[in-house]
CHARMM-style PDB file with segment names, atoms N, HN, CA, C and O in Angstrom:
ATOM      1  N   UNK     1     177.866 150.544 128.610  1.00  0.00      PROA
ATOM      2  CA  UNK     1     177.211 151.825 128.569  1.00  0.00      PROA
ATOM      3  C   UNK     1     177.526 152.565 129.857  1.00  0.00      PROA
ATOM      4  O   UNK     1     177.464 151.986 130.942  1.00  0.00      PROA
ATOM      5  N   UNK     2     177.860 153.834 129.742  1.00  0.00      PROA
ATOM      6  HN  UNK     2     177.910 154.304 128.861  1.00  0.00      PROA
ATOM      7  CA  UNK     2     178.208 154.624 130.914  1.00  0.00      PROA
ATOM      8  C   UNK     2     176.954 155.058 131.662  1.00  0.00      PROA
ATOM      9  O   UNK     2     175.844 155.006 131.133  1.00  0.00      PROA
ATOM     10  N   UNK     3     177.155 155.482 132.886  1.00  0.00      PROA
ATOM     11  HN  UNK     3     178.057 155.524 133.316  1.00  0.00      PROA
ATOM     12  CA  UNK     3     176.041 155.961 133.698  1.00  0.00      PROA
ATOM     13  C   UNK     3     175.349 157.146 133.045  1.00  0.00      PROA
ATOM     14  O   UNK     3     174.121 157.238 133.060  1.00  0.00      PROA
ATOM     15  N   UNK     4     176.125 158.044 132.476  1.00  0.00      PROA
ATOM     16  HN  UNK     4     177.122 157.969 132.463  1.00  0.00      PROA
ATOM     17  CA  UNK     4     175.553 159.221 131.815  1.00  0.00      PROA
ATOM     18  C   UNK     4     174.656 158.816 130.650  1.00  0.00      PROA
ATOM     19  O   UNK     4     173.599 159.414 130.446  1.00  0.00      PROA
ATOM     20  N   UNK     5     175.067 157.810 129.887  1.00  0.00      PROA
ATOM     21  HN  UNK     5     175.925 157.324 130.053  1.00  0.00      PROA
ATOM     22  CA  UNK     5     174.263 157.329 128.761  1.00  0.00      PROA
ATOM     23  C   UNK     5     172.936 156.750 129.229  1.00  0.00      PROA
ATOM     24  O   UNK     5     171.924 156.886 128.541  1.00  0.00      PROA
ATOM     25  N   UNK     6     172.931 156.111 130.383  1.00  0.00      PROA
ATOM     26  HN  UNK     6     173.753 156.001 130.942  1.00  0.00      PROA
ATOM     27  CA  UNK     6     171.700 155.505 130.892  1.00  0.00      PROA
ATOM     28  C   UNK     6     170.693 156.531 131.387  1.00  0.00      PROA
ATOM     29  O   UNK     6     169.511 156.214 131.524  1.00  0.00      PROA
ATOM     30  N   UNK     7     171.132 157.748 131.657  1.00  0.00      PROA
ATOM     31  HN  UNK     7     172.092 158.006 131.546  1.00  0.00      PROA
ATOM     32  CA  UNK     7     170.222 158.773 132.161  1.00  0.00      PROA
ATOM     33  C   UNK     7     169.269 159.290 131.089  1.00  0.00      PROA
ATOM     34  O   UNK     7     168.150 159.697 131.404  1.00  0.00      PROA
ATOM     35  N   UNK     8     169.685 159.280 129.861  1.00  0.00      PROA
ATOM     36  HN  UNK     8     170.593 158.949 129.606  1.00  0.00      PROA
ATOM     37  CA  UNK     8     168.880 159.850 128.774  1.00  0.00      PROA
ATOM     38  C   UNK     8     168.158 158.741 128.017  1.00  0.00      PROA
ATOM     39  O   UNK     8     168.604 158.300 126.958  1.00  0.00      PROA
ATOM     40  N   UNK     9     167.048 158.304 128.571  1.00  0.00      PROA
ATOM     41  HN  UNK     9     166.685 158.663 129.431  1.00  0.00      PROA
ATOM     42  CA  UNK     9     166.339 157.180 127.964  1.00  0.00      PROA
ATOM     43  C   UNK     9     165.204 157.607 127.040  1.00  0.00      PROA
ATOM     44  O   UNK     9     164.724 156.785 126.260  1.00  0.00      PROA
ATOM     45  N   UNK    10     164.758 158.858 127.096  1.00  0.00      PROA
ATOM     46  HN  UNK    10     165.149 159.526 127.729  1.00  0.00      PROA
ATOM     47  CA  UNK    10     163.716 159.351 126.191  1.00  0.00      PROA
ATOM     48  C   UNK    10     164.390 159.976 124.985  1.00  0.00      PROA
ATOM     49  O   UNK    10     165.390 160.680 125.123  1.00  0.00      PROA
ATOM     50  N   UNK    11     163.847 159.722 123.807  1.00  0.00      PROA
ATOM     51  HN  UNK    11     163.035 159.149 123.695  1.00  0.00      PROA
ATOM     52  CA  UNK    11     164.469 160.220 122.581  1.00  0.00      PROA
ATOM     53  C   UNK    11     163.405 160.671 121.585  1.00  0.00      PROA
ATOM     54  O   UNK    11     162.235 160.300 121.687  1.00  0.00      PROA
ATOM     55  N   UNK    12     163.837 161.474 120.627  1.00  0.00      PROA
ATOM     56  HN  UNK    12     164.787 161.775 120.545  1.00  0.00      PROA
ATOM     57  CA  UNK    12     162.993 161.853 119.507  1.00  0.00      PROA
ATOM     58  C   UNK    12     163.601 161.218 118.264  1.00  0.00      PROA
ATOM     59  O   UNK    12     164.789 161.380 117.985  1.00  0.00      PROA
ATOM     60  N   UNK    13     162.766 160.491 117.521  1.00  0.00      PROA
ATOM     61  HN  UNK    13     161.801 160.360 117.747  1.00  0.00      PROA
ATOM     62  CA  UNK    13     163.200 159.825 116.304  1.00  0.00      PROA
ATOM     63  C   UNK    13     162.579 160.523 115.096  1.00  0.00      PROA
ATOM     64  O   UNK    13     161.446 161.000 115.153  1.00  0.00      PROA
ATOM     65  N   UNK    14     163.337 160.574 114.011  1.00  0.00      PROA
ATOM     66  HN  UNK    14     164.258 160.187 113.965  1.00  0.00      PROA
ATOM     67  CA  UNK    14     162.874 161.191 112.761  1.00  0.00      PROA
ATOM     68  C   UNK    14     162.830 160.131 111.672  1.00  0.00      PROA
ATOM     69  O   UNK    14     163.740 159.310 111.552  1.00  0.00      PROA
ATOM     70  N   UNK    15     161.753 160.155 110.871  1.00  0.00      PROA
ATOM     71  HN  UNK    15     161.014 160.822 110.968  1.00  0.00      PROA
ATOM     72  CA  UNK    15     161.630 159.233 109.750  1.00  0.00      PROA
ATOM     73  C   UNK    15     162.394 159.787 108.553  1.00  0.00      PROA
ATOM     74  O   UNK    15     162.128 160.901 108.102  1.00  0.00      PROA
ATOM     75  N   UNK    16     163.340 159.007 108.041  1.00  0.00      PROA
ATOM     76  HN  UNK    16     163.556 158.102 108.407  1.00  0.00      PROA
ATOM     77  CA  UNK    16     164.136 159.400 106.881  1.00  0.00      PROA
ATOM     78  C   UNK    16     163.446 158.958 105.591  1.00  0.00      PROA
ATOM     79  O   UNK    16     162.584 158.079 105.632  1.00  0.00      PROA
ATOM     80  N   UNK    17     163.804 159.545 104.448  1.00  0.00      PROA
ATOM     81  HN  UNK    17     164.504 160.259 104.415  1.00  0.00      PROA
ATOM     82  CA  UNK    17     163.213 159.132 103.170  1.00  0.00      PROA
ATOM     83  C   UNK    17     163.438 157.651 102.854  1.00  0.00      PROA
ATOM     84  O   UNK    17     162.668 157.057 102.100  1.00  0.00      PROA
ATOM     85  N   UNK    18     164.469 157.060 103.415  1.00  0.00      PROA
ATOM     86  HN  UNK    18     165.095 157.542 104.028  1.00  0.00      PROA
ATOM     87  CA  UNK    18     164.759 155.640 103.192  1.00  0.00      PROA
ATOM     88  C   UNK    18     163.917 154.734 104.086  1.00  0.00      PROA
ATOM     89  O   UNK    18     164.190 153.538 104.189  1.00  0.00      PROA
ATOM     90  N   UNK    19     162.892 155.297 104.736  1.00  0.00      PROA
ATOM     91  HN  UNK    19     162.670 156.269 104.652  1.00  0.00      PROA
ATOM     92  CA  UNK    19     161.988 154.572 105.623  1.00  0.00      PROA
ATOM     93  C   UNK    19     162.692 154.010 106.856  1.00  0.00      PROA
ATOM     94  O   UNK    19     162.263 152.997 107.408  1.00  0.00      PROA
ATOM     95  N   UNK    20     163.756 154.654 107.282  1.00  0.00      PROA
ATOM     96  HN  UNK    20     164.105 155.477 106.834  1.00  0.00      PROA
ATOM     97  CA  UNK    20     164.461 154.319 108.511  1.00  0.00      PROA
ATOM     98  C   UNK    20     164.232 155.440 109.515  1.00  0.00      PROA
ATOM     99  O   UNK    20     164.086 156.602 109.136  1.00  0.00      PROA
ATOM    100  N   UNK    21     164.201 155.089 110.790  1.00  0.00      PROA
ATOM    101  HN  UNK    21     164.320 154.145 111.097  1.00  0.00      PROA
ATOM    102  CA  UNK    21     164.095 156.076 111.860  1.00  0.00      PROA
ATOM    103  C   UNK    21     165.497 156.347 112.385  1.00  0.00      PROA
ATOM    104  O   UNK    21     166.310 155.431 112.501  1.00  0.00      PROA
ATOM    105  N   UNK    22     165.779 157.611 112.703  1.00  0.00      PROA
ATOM    106  HN  UNK    22     165.118 158.355 112.608  1.00  0.00      PROA
ATOM    107  CA  UNK    22     167.065 157.967 113.288  1.00  0.00      PROA
ATOM    108  C   UNK    22     166.804 158.827 114.521  1.00  0.00      PROA
ATOM    109  O   UNK    22     165.942 159.706 114.503  1.00  0.00      PROA
ATOM    110  N   UNK    23     167.553 158.569 115.588  1.00  0.00      PROA
ATOM    111  HN  UNK    23     168.253 157.856 115.602  1.00  0.00      PROA
ATOM    112  CA  UNK    23     167.421 159.346 116.821  1.00  0.00      PROA
ATOM    113  C   UNK    23     168.077 160.701 116.602  1.00  0.00      PROA
ATOM    114  O   UNK    23     169.244 160.777 116.219  1.00  0.00      PROA
ATOM    115  N   UNK    24     167.316 161.781 116.849  1.00  0.00      PROA
ATOM    116  HN  UNK    24     166.368 161.719 117.160  1.00  0.00      PROA
ATOM    117  CA  UNK    24     167.860 163.124 116.643  1.00  0.00      PROA
ATOM    118  C   UNK    24     168.154 163.842 117.950  1.00  0.00      PROA
ATOM    119  O   UNK    24     168.923 164.803 117.961  1.00  0.00      PROA
ATOM    120  N   UNK    25     167.561 163.399 119.052  1.00  0.00      PROA
ATOM    121  HN  UNK    25     166.936 162.618 119.043  1.00  0.00      PROA
ATOM    122  CA  UNK    25     167.810 164.042 120.349  1.00  0.00      PROA
ATOM    123  C   UNK    25     167.457 163.075 121.471  1.00  0.00      PROA
ATOM    124  O   UNK    25     166.601 162.206 121.307  1.00  0.00      PROA
ATOM    125  N   UNK    26     168.127 163.232 122.617  1.00  0.00      PROA
ATOM    126  HN  UNK    26     168.823 163.937 122.750  1.00  0.00      PROA
ATOM    127  CA  UNK    26     167.871 162.398 123.805  1.00  0.00      PROA
ATOM    128  C   UNK    26     167.598 163.296 125.000  1.00  0.00      PROA
ATOM    129  O   UNK    26     168.137 164.398 125.105  1.00  0.00      PROA
ATOM    130  N   UNK    27     166.743 162.803 125.907  1.00  0.00      PROA
ATOM    131  HN  UNK    27     166.305 161.908 125.822  1.00  0.00      PROA
ATOM    132  CA  UNK    27     166.326 163.592 127.066  1.00  0.00      PROA
ATOM    133  C   UNK    27     166.225 162.708 128.296  1.00  0.00      PROA
ATOM    134  O   UNK    27     166.025 161.498 128.191  1.00  0.00      PROA
ATOM    135  N   UNK    28     166.365 163.319 129.456  1.00  0.00      PROA
ATOM    136  HN  UNK    28     166.527 164.302 129.542  1.00  0.00      PROA
ATOM    137  CA  UNK    28     166.225 162.593 130.723  1.00  0.00      PROA
ATOM    138  C   UNK    28     164.776 162.352 131.087  1.00  0.00      PROA
ATOM    139  O   UNK    28     164.453 161.330 131.693  1.00  0.00      PROA
ATOM    140  N   UNK    29     163.893 163.279 130.728  1.00  0.00      PROA
ATOM    141  HN  UNK    29     164.155 164.109 130.236  1.00  0.00      PROA
ATOM    142  CA  UNK    29     162.485 163.135 131.129  1.00  0.00      PROA
ATOM    143  C   UNK    29     161.568 163.143 129.914  1.00  0.00      PROA
ATOM    144  O   UNK    29     161.896 163.711 128.872  1.00  0.00      PROA
ATOM    145  N   UNK    30     160.420 162.505 130.068  1.00  0.00      PROA
ATOM    146  HN  UNK    30     160.154 162.044 130.915  1.00  0.00      PROA
ATOM    147  CA  UNK    30     159.419 162.465 129.004  1.00  0.00      PROA
ATOM    148  C   UNK    30     158.907 163.874 128.705  1.00  0.00      PROA
ATOM    149  O   UNK    30     158.679 164.215 127.545  1.00  0.00      PROA
ATOM    150  N   UNK    31     158.727 164.688 129.739  1.00  0.00      PROA
ATOM    151  HN  UNK    31     158.912 164.410 130.681  1.00  0.00      PROA
ATOM    152  CA  UNK    31     158.206 166.036 129.516  1.00  0.00      PROA
ATOM    153  C   UNK    31     159.175 166.889 128.699  1.00  0.00      PROA
ATOM    154  O   UNK    31     158.742 167.691 127.872  1.00  0.00      PROA
ATOM    155  N   UNK    32     160.470 166.728 128.917  1.00  0.00      PROA
ATOM    156  HN  UNK    32     160.823 166.077 129.589  1.00  0.00      PROA
ATOM    157  CA  UNK    32     161.455 167.445 128.104  1.00  0.00      PROA
ATOM    158  C   UNK    32     161.374 166.998 126.643  1.00  0.00      PROA
ATOM    159  O   UNK    32     161.422 167.821 125.728  1.00  0.00      PROA
ATOM    160  N   UNK    33     161.250 165.683 126.438  1.00  0.00      PROA
ATOM    161  HN  UNK    33     161.211 165.014 127.181  1.00  0.00      PROA
ATOM    162  CA  UNK    33     161.142 165.146 125.081  1.00  0.00      PROA
ATOM    163  C   UNK    33     159.866 165.642 124.411  1.00  0.00      PROA
ATOM    164  O   UNK    33     159.890 166.017 123.238  1.00  0.00      PROA
ATOM    165  N   UNK    34     158.759 165.648 125.135  1.00  0.00      PROA
ATOM    166  HN  UNK    34     158.739 165.343 126.087  1.00  0.00      PROA
ATOM    167  CA  UNK    34     157.496 166.131 124.569  1.00  0.00      PROA
ATOM    168  C   UNK    34     157.571 167.604 124.195  1.00  0.00      PROA
ATOM    169  O   UNK    34     157.057 167.999 123.149  1.00  0.00      PROA
ATOM    170  N   UNK    35     158.202 168.420 125.029  1.00  0.00      PROA
ATOM    171  HN  UNK    35     158.620 168.099 125.879  1.00  0.00      PROA
ATOM    172  CA  UNK    35     158.345 169.836 124.735  1.00  0.00      PROA
ATOM    173  C   UNK    35     159.162 170.079 123.486  1.00  0.00      PROA
ATOM    174  O   UNK    35     158.801 170.913 122.656  1.00  0.00      PROA
ATOM    175  N   UNK    36     160.261 169.358 123.344  1.00  0.00      PROA
ATOM    176  HN  UNK    36     160.555 168.680 124.018  1.00  0.00      PROA
ATOM    177  CA  UNK    36     161.097 169.511 122.154  1.00  0.00      PROA
ATOM    178  C   UNK    36     160.379 168.956 120.925  1.00  0.00      PROA
ATOM    179  O   UNK    36     160.509 169.494 119.826  1.00  0.00      PROA
ATOM    180  N   UNK    37     159.625 167.882 121.117  1.00  0.00      PROA
ATOM    181  HN  UNK    37     159.519 167.445 122.009  1.00  0.00      PROA
ATOM    182  CA  UNK    37     158.832 167.301 120.034  1.00  0.00      PROA
ATOM    183  C   UNK    37     157.827 168.327 119.494  1.00  0.00      PROA
ATOM    184  O   UNK    37     157.677 168.476 118.281  1.00  0.00      PROA
ATOM    185  N   UNK    38     157.148 169.025 120.396  1.00  0.00      PROA
ATOM    186  HN  UNK    38     157.270 168.904 121.381  1.00  0.00      PROA
ATOM    187  CA  UNK    38     156.186 170.055 119.984  1.00  0.00      PROA
ATOM    188  C   UNK    38     156.889 171.158 119.183  1.00  0.00      PROA
ATOM    189  O   UNK    38     156.375 171.619 118.164  1.00  0.00      PROA
ATOM    190  N   UNK    39     158.056 171.568 119.651  1.00  0.00      PROA
ATOM    191  HN  UNK    39     158.474 171.194 120.478  1.00  0.00      PROA
ATOM    192  CA  UNK    39     158.828 172.592 118.948  1.00  0.00      PROA
ATOM    193  C   UNK    39     159.205 172.124 117.543  1.00  0.00      PROA
ATOM    194  O   UNK    39     159.041 172.869 116.577  1.00  0.00      PROA
ATOM    195  N   UNK    40     159.708 170.892 117.425  1.00  0.00      PROA
ATOM    196  HN  UNK    40     159.840 170.286 118.210  1.00  0.00      PROA
ATOM    197  CA  UNK    40     160.097 170.365 116.114  1.00  0.00      PROA
ATOM    198  C   UNK    40     158.897 170.254 115.182  1.00  0.00      PROA
ATOM    199  O   UNK    40     158.991 170.573 113.996  1.00  0.00      PROA
ATOM    200  N   UNK    41     157.778 169.805 115.720  1.00  0.00      PROA
ATOM    201  HN  UNK    41     157.702 169.546 116.683  1.00  0.00      PROA
ATOM    202  CA  UNK    41     156.578 169.637 114.903  1.00  0.00      PROA
ATOM    203  C   UNK    41     156.075 170.985 114.377  1.00  0.00      PROA
ATOM    204  O   UNK    41     155.561 171.064 113.261  1.00  0.00      PROA
ATOM    205  N   UNK    42     156.223 172.038 115.175  1.00  0.00      PROA
ATOM    206  HN  UNK    42     156.641 171.974 116.081  1.00  0.00      PROA
ATOM    207  CA  UNK    42     155.784 173.360 114.744  1.00  0.00      PROA
ATOM    208  C   UNK    42     156.753 174.014 113.767  1.00  0.00      PROA
ATOM    209  O   UNK    42     156.328 174.718 112.851  1.00  0.00      PROA
ATOM    210  N   UNK    43     158.046 173.788 113.953  1.00  0.00      PROA
ATOM    211  HN  UNK    43     158.391 173.216 114.698  1.00  0.00      PROA
ATOM    212  CA  UNK    43     159.029 174.441 113.096  1.00  0.00      PROA
ATOM    213  C   UNK    43     159.313 173.660 111.808  1.00  0.00      PROA
ATOM    214  O   UNK    43     159.689 174.252 110.796  1.00  0.00      PROA
ATOM    215  N   UNK    44     159.135 172.338 111.841  1.00  0.00      PROA
ATOM    216  HN  UNK    44     158.830 171.857 112.662  1.00  0.00      PROA
ATOM    217  CA  UNK    44     159.369 171.503 110.654  1.00  0.00      PROA
ATOM    218  C   UNK    44     158.145 170.598 110.474  1.00  0.00      PROA
ATOM    219  O   UNK    44     158.233 169.399 110.736  1.00  0.00      PROA
ATOM    220  N   UNK    45     157.010 171.145 110.034  1.00  0.00      PROA
ATOM    221  HN  UNK    45     156.938 172.119 109.821  1.00  0.00      PROA
ATOM    222  CA  UNK    45     155.768 170.360 109.995  1.00  0.00      PROA
ATOM    223  C   UNK    45     155.743 169.239 108.964  1.00  0.00      PROA
ATOM    224  O   UNK    45     154.956 168.304 109.114  1.00  0.00      PROA
ATOM    225  N   UNK    46     156.572 169.296 107.923  1.00  0.00      PROA
ATOM    226  HN  UNK    46     157.210 170.055 107.802  1.00  0.00      PROA
ATOM    227  CA  UNK    46     156.545 168.282 106.873  1.00  0.00      PROA
ATOM    228  C   UNK    46     157.380 167.041 107.209  1.00  0.00      PROA
ATOM    229  O   UNK    46     157.398 166.089 106.429  1.00  0.00      PROA
ATOM    230  N   UNK    47     158.067 167.036 108.351  1.00  0.00      PROA
ATOM    231  HN  UNK    47     158.052 167.809 108.984  1.00  0.00      PROA
ATOM    232  CA  UNK    47     158.902 165.898 108.760  1.00  0.00      PROA
ATOM    233  C   UNK    47     158.197 165.136 109.878  1.00  0.00      PROA
ATOM    234  O   UNK    47     157.626 165.743 110.784  1.00  0.00      PROA
ATOM    235  N   UNK    48     158.238 163.798 109.813  1.00  0.00      PROA
ATOM    236  HN  UNK    48     158.702 163.304 109.078  1.00  0.00      PROA
ATOM    237  CA  UNK    48     157.596 162.969 110.833  1.00  0.00      PROA
ATOM    238  C   UNK    48     158.575 162.680 111.970  1.00  0.00      PROA
ATOM    239  O   UNK    48     159.666 162.154 111.750  1.00  0.00      PROA
ATOM    240  N   UNK    49     158.161 163.034 113.195  1.00  0.00      PROA
ATOM    241  HN  UNK    49     157.275 163.461 113.374  1.00  0.00      PROA
ATOM    242  CA  UNK    49     158.930 162.767 114.404  1.00  0.00      PROA
ATOM    243  C   UNK    49     158.086 161.935 115.356  1.00  0.00      PROA
ATOM    244  O   UNK    49     156.857 161.998 115.314  1.00  0.00      PROA
ATOM    245  N   UNK    50     158.734 161.158 116.212  1.00  0.00      PROA
ATOM    246  HN  UNK    50     159.732 161.107 116.246  1.00  0.00      PROA
ATOM    247  CA  UNK    50     158.072 160.379 117.265  1.00  0.00      PROA
ATOM    248  C   UNK    50     158.904 160.458 118.537  1.00  0.00      PROA
ATOM    249  O   UNK    50     160.133 160.509 118.482  1.00  0.00      PROA
ATOM    250  N   UNK    51     158.228 160.468 119.684  1.00  0.00      PROA
ATOM    251  HN  UNK    51     157.230 160.427 119.728  1.00  0.00      PROA
ATOM    252  CA  UNK    51     158.908 160.361 120.975  1.00  0.00      PROA
ATOM    253  C   UNK    51     158.990 158.872 121.294  1.00  0.00      PROA
ATOM    254  O   UNK    51     157.979 158.172 121.249  1.00  0.00      PROA
ATOM    255  N   UNK    52     160.182 158.387 121.615  1.00  0.00      PROA
ATOM    256  HN  UNK    52     161.004 158.956 121.651  1.00  0.00      PROA
ATOM    257  CA  UNK    52     160.389 156.963 121.895  1.00  0.00      PROA
ATOM    258  C   UNK    52     161.138 156.787 123.212  1.00  0.00      PROA
ATOM    259  O   UNK    52     161.843 157.689 123.665  1.00  0.00      PROA
ATOM    260  N   UNK    53     160.975 155.620 123.813  1.00  0.00      PROA
ATOM    261  HN  UNK    53     160.403 154.888 123.444  1.00  0.00      PROA
ATOM    262  CA  UNK    53     161.714 155.252 125.018  1.00  0.00      PROA
ATOM    263  C   UNK    53     162.779 154.255 124.603  1.00  0.00      PROA
ATOM    264  O   UNK    53     162.469 153.190 124.068  1.00  0.00      PROA
ATOM    265  N   UNK    54     164.028 154.597 124.849  1.00  0.00      PROA
ATOM    266  HN  UNK    54     164.280 155.461 125.284  1.00  0.00      PROA
ATOM    267  CA  UNK    54     165.162 153.769 124.447  1.00  0.00      PROA
ATOM    268  C   UNK    54     165.795 153.155 125.685  1.00  0.00      PROA
ATOM    269  O   UNK    54     166.482 153.844 126.440  1.00  0.00      PROA
ATOM    270  N   UNK    55     165.570 151.876 125.895  1.00  0.00      PROA
ATOM    271  HN  UNK    55     165.013 151.316 125.282  1.00  0.00      PROA
ATOM    272  CA  UNK    55     166.101 151.201 127.088  1.00  0.00      PROA
ATOM    273  C   UNK    55     167.611 151.038 127.041  1.00  0.00      PROA
ATOM    274  O   UNK    55     168.268 151.043 128.082  1.00  0.00      PROA
ATOM    275  N   UNK    56     168.163 150.896 125.855  1.00  0.00      PROA
ATOM    276  HN  UNK    56     167.630 150.893 125.009  1.00  0.00      PROA
ATOM    277  CA  UNK    56     169.598 150.628 125.754  1.00  0.00      PROA
ATOM    278  C   UNK    56     170.434 151.896 125.707  1.00  0.00      PROA
ATOM    279  O   UNK    56     171.577 151.905 126.164  1.00  0.00      PROA
ATOM    280  N   UNK    57     169.872 152.970 125.154  1.00  0.00      PROA
ATOM    281  HN  UNK    57     168.944 152.963 124.782  1.00  0.00      PROA
ATOM    282  CA  UNK    57     170.635 154.206 125.004  1.00  0.00      PROA
ATOM    283  C   UNK    57     171.637 154.140 123.872  1.00  0.00      PROA
ATOM    284  O   UNK    57     172.422 155.071 123.691  1.00  0.00      PROA
ATOM    285  N   UNK    58     171.630 153.053 123.100  1.00  0.00      PROA
ATOM    286  HN  UNK    58     170.992 152.297 123.247  1.00  0.00      PROA
ATOM    287  CA  UNK    58     172.624 152.881 122.048  1.00  0.00      PROA
ATOM    288  C   UNK    58     172.052 152.918 120.645  1.00  0.00      PROA
ATOM    289  O   UNK    58     172.804 153.100 119.688  1.00  0.00      PROA
ATOM    290  N   UNK    59     170.757 152.752 120.489  1.00  0.00      PROA
ATOM    291  HN  UNK    59     170.145 152.604 121.267  1.00  0.00      PROA
ATOM    292  CA  UNK    59     170.213 152.637 119.143  1.00  0.00      PROA
ATOM    293  C   UNK    59     170.134 153.992 118.458  1.00  0.00      PROA
ATOM    294  O   UNK    59     169.825 155.005 119.086  1.00  0.00      PROA
ATOM    295  N   UNK    60     170.413 153.995 117.187  1.00  0.00      PROA
ATOM    296  HN  UNK    60     170.664 153.173 116.677  1.00  0.00      PROA
ATOM    297  CA  UNK    60     170.369 155.213 116.392  1.00  0.00      PROA
ATOM    298  C   UNK    60     169.352 155.100 115.270  1.00  0.00      PROA
ATOM    299  O   UNK    60     168.883 156.113 114.752  1.00  0.00      PROA
ATOM    300  N   UNK    61     169.008 153.872 114.890  1.00  0.00      PROA
ATOM    301  HN  UNK    61     169.390 153.049 115.311  1.00  0.00      PROA
ATOM    302  CA  UNK    61     168.077 153.679 113.781  1.00  0.00      PROA
ATOM    303  C   UNK    61     166.993 152.676 114.159  1.00  0.00      PROA
ATOM    304  O   UNK    61     167.233 151.704 114.875  1.00  0.00      PROA
ATOM    305  N   UNK    62     165.804 152.945 113.657  1.00  0.00      PROA
ATOM    306  HN  UNK    62     165.609 153.735 113.075  1.00  0.00      PROA
ATOM    307  CA  UNK    62     164.656 152.064 113.805  1.00  0.00      PROA
ATOM    308  C   UNK    62     164.081 151.824 112.418  1.00  0.00      PROA
ATOM    309  O   UNK    62     164.208 152.683 111.546  1.00  0.00      PROA
ATOM    310  N   UNK    63     163.461 150.691 112.199  1.00  0.00      PROA
ATOM    311  HN  UNK    63     163.358 149.994 112.907  1.00  0.00      PROA
ATOM    312  CA  UNK    63     162.818 150.483 110.908  1.00  0.00      PROA
ATOM    313  C   UNK    63     161.508 151.244 110.850  1.00  0.00      PROA
ATOM    314  O   UNK    63     160.939 151.569 111.892  1.00  0.00      PROA
ATOM    315  N   UNK    64     161.028 151.531 109.672  1.00  0.00      PROA
ATOM    316  HN  UNK    64     161.490 151.267 108.826  1.00  0.00      PROA
ATOM    317  CA  UNK    64     159.796 152.305 109.502  1.00  0.00      PROA
ATOM    318  C   UNK    64     158.570 151.528 109.950  1.00  0.00      PROA
ATOM    319  O   UNK    64     157.527 152.126 110.213  1.00  0.00      PROA
ATOM    320  N   UNK    65     158.671 150.224 110.041  1.00  0.00      PROA
ATOM    321  HN  UNK    65     159.518 149.737 109.827  1.00  0.00      PROA
ATOM    322  CA  UNK    65     157.531 149.415 110.463  1.00  0.00      PROA
ATOM    323  C   UNK    65     157.418 149.324 111.972  1.00  0.00      PROA
ATOM    324  O   UNK    65     156.541 148.627 112.483  1.00  0.00      PROA
ATOM    325  N   UNK    66     158.275 150.005 112.684  1.00  0.00      PROA
ATOM    326  HN  UNK    66     158.987 150.571 112.269  1.00  0.00      PROA
ATOM    327  CA  UNK    66     158.223 149.986 114.130  1.00  0.00      PROA
ATOM    328  C   UNK    66     159.033 148.887 114.767  1.00  0.00      PROA
ATOM    329  O   UNK    66     159.051 148.761 115.991  1.00  0.00      PROA
ATOM    330  N   UNK    67     159.710 148.083 113.957  1.00  0.00      PROA
ATOM    331  HN  UNK    67     159.696 148.185 112.963  1.00  0.00      PROA
ATOM    332  CA  UNK    67     160.572 147.036 114.481  1.00  0.00      PROA
ATOM    333  C   UNK    67     161.974 147.589 114.600  1.00  0.00      PROA
ATOM    334  O   UNK    67     162.610 147.862 113.582  1.00  0.00      PROA
ATOM    335  N   UNK    68     162.474 147.762 115.809  1.00  0.00      PROA
ATOM    336  HN  UNK    68     161.957 147.540 116.635  1.00  0.00      PROA
ATOM    337  CA  UNK    68     163.769 148.402 115.967  1.00  0.00      PROA
ATOM    338  C   UNK    68     164.913 147.522 115.516  1.00  0.00      PROA
ATOM    339  O   UNK    68     164.861 146.295 115.598  1.00  0.00      PROA
ATOM    340  N   UNK    69     165.954 148.196 115.033  1.00  0.00      PROA
ATOM    341  HN  UNK    69     165.996 149.193 114.966  1.00  0.00      PROA
ATOM    342  CA  UNK    69     167.185 147.473 114.754  1.00  0.00      PROA
ATOM    343  C   UNK    69     167.904 147.158 116.067  1.00  0.00      PROA
ATOM    344  O   UNK    69     168.705 146.227 116.140  1.00  0.00      PROA
ATOM    345  N   UNK    70     167.608 147.939 117.091  1.00  0.00      PROA
ATOM    346  HN  UNK    70     166.957 148.696 117.032  1.00  0.00      PROA
ATOM    347  CA  UNK    70     168.045 147.711 118.460  1.00  0.00      PROA
ATOM    348  C   UNK    70     166.793 147.822 119.337  1.00  0.00      PROA
ATOM    349  O   UNK    70     165.798 148.388 118.886  1.00  0.00      PROA
ATOM    350  N   UNK    71     166.802 147.307 120.567  1.00  0.00      PROA
ATOM    351  HN  UNK    71     167.611 146.847 120.934  1.00  0.00      PROA
ATOM    352  CA  UNK    71     165.582 147.327 121.379  1.00  0.00      PROA
ATOM    353  C   UNK    71     165.146 148.732 121.816  1.00  0.00      PROA
ATOM    354  O   UNK    71     165.579 149.237 122.851  1.00  0.00      PROA
ATOM    355  N   UNK    72     164.311 149.326 121.033  1.00  0.00      PROA
ATOM    356  HN  UNK    72     163.959 148.916 120.192  1.00  0.00      PROA
ATOM    357  CA  UNK    72     163.719 150.624 121.369  1.00  0.00      PROA
ATOM    358  C   UNK    72     162.215 150.451 121.214  1.00  0.00      PROA
ATOM    359  O   UNK    72     161.749 149.872 120.232  1.00  0.00      PROA
ATOM    360  N   UNK    73     161.471 150.945 122.165  1.00  0.00      PROA
ATOM    361  HN  UNK    73     161.850 151.415 122.962  1.00  0.00      PROA
ATOM    362  CA  UNK    73     160.022 150.822 122.076  1.00  0.00      PROA
ATOM    363  C   UNK    73     159.400 152.197 121.984  1.00  0.00      PROA
ATOM    364  O   UNK    73     159.888 153.151 122.590  1.00  0.00      PROA
ATOM    365  N   UNK    74     158.342 152.296 121.239  1.00  0.00      PROA
ATOM    366  HN  UNK    74     157.946 151.521 120.747  1.00  0.00      PROA
ATOM    367  CA  UNK    74     157.660 153.576 121.093  1.00  0.00      PROA
ATOM    368  C   UNK    74     156.900 153.902 122.345  1.00  0.00      PROA
ATOM    369  O   UNK    74     156.277 153.030 122.951  1.00  0.00      PROA
ATOM    370  N   UNK    75     156.949 155.147 122.734  1.00  0.00      PROA
ATOM    371  HN  UNK    75     157.455 155.855 122.242  1.00  0.00      PROA
ATOM    372  CA  UNK    75     156.250 155.589 123.938  1.00  0.00      PROA
ATOM    373  C   UNK    75     154.837 156.036 123.620  1.00  0.00      PROA
ATOM    374  O   UNK    75     154.068 156.344 124.530  1.00  0.00      PROA
ATOM    375  N   UNK    76     154.483 156.078 122.348  1.00  0.00      PROA
ATOM    376  HN  UNK    76     155.108 155.828 121.609  1.00  0.00      PROA
ATOM    377  CA  UNK    76     153.148 156.545 121.975  1.00  0.00      PROA
ATOM    378  C   UNK    76     152.211 155.396 121.727  1.00  0.00      PROA
ATOM    379  OT1 UNK    76     151.043 155.611 121.402  1.00  0.00      PROA
TER     380      UNK     76
END
């Protein structure tokens, strides 16, 4: 993993109809992620989003039960 990839450890995950989570955006700070999360929640209210902390910077999907396919932990 490159240094640049390690800088963006906060992410926003979206729940897909297949009950999988997918990372839709990455941020350097929690406050940036929270701000974008608020925007997404207001503009797309019928879609479920979560702010997560991704230690690896590589995961793209999480299971709907909160068990990651890669080591990602929920920040909420």
